[in-house]
C-alpha positions in Angstrom: 14.4 8.4 0.7 13.3 6.8 -2.5 9.8 5.8 -3.4 10.4 2.1 -2.7 10.5 2.6 1.1 7.1 4.2 1.7 5.5 2.0 -1.0 6.8 -1.2 0.8 5.8 0.2 4.2 2.2 0.6 3.0 2.1 -2.8 1.4 3.5 -4.4 4.6 0.9 -2.7 6.8 -2.0 -3.7 4.5 -0.9 -7.3 4.5 -0.4 -7.2 8.3 -3.9 -5.9 9.1 -6.3 -9.0 9.0 -9.4 -6.9 8.7 -8.4 -5.5 5.3 -8.7 -7.6 2.1 -5.4 -6.4 0.8 -5.5 -8.6 -2.3 -7.6 -6.1 -4.1 -5.7 -3.0 -3.1 -2.9 -1.5 -5.3 -0.3 1.0 -4.1 1.9 3.3 -6.1 4.4 5.9 -5.0 5.8 9.0 -6.5 7.9 11.7 -4.8 7.2 10.1 -1.4 3.4 10.1 -1.8 1.7 6.7 -1.8 -1.6 6.4 -3.7 -3.9 3.5 -3.0 -6.4 2.1 -5.6 -8.8 -0.8 -5.7 -11.5 -2.3 -3.5 -11.7 -3.2 0.2 -13.7 -6.4 0.8 
């Protein structure tokens, strides 16, 4: 598995969940670990 798959899975879930303001959340992946950064409004 490369880092693109878990990264995209997290991005997809953040955009799917209407109660989360995903526009201000960043995600990065390294070695299969996804790290979130930003603000939840």
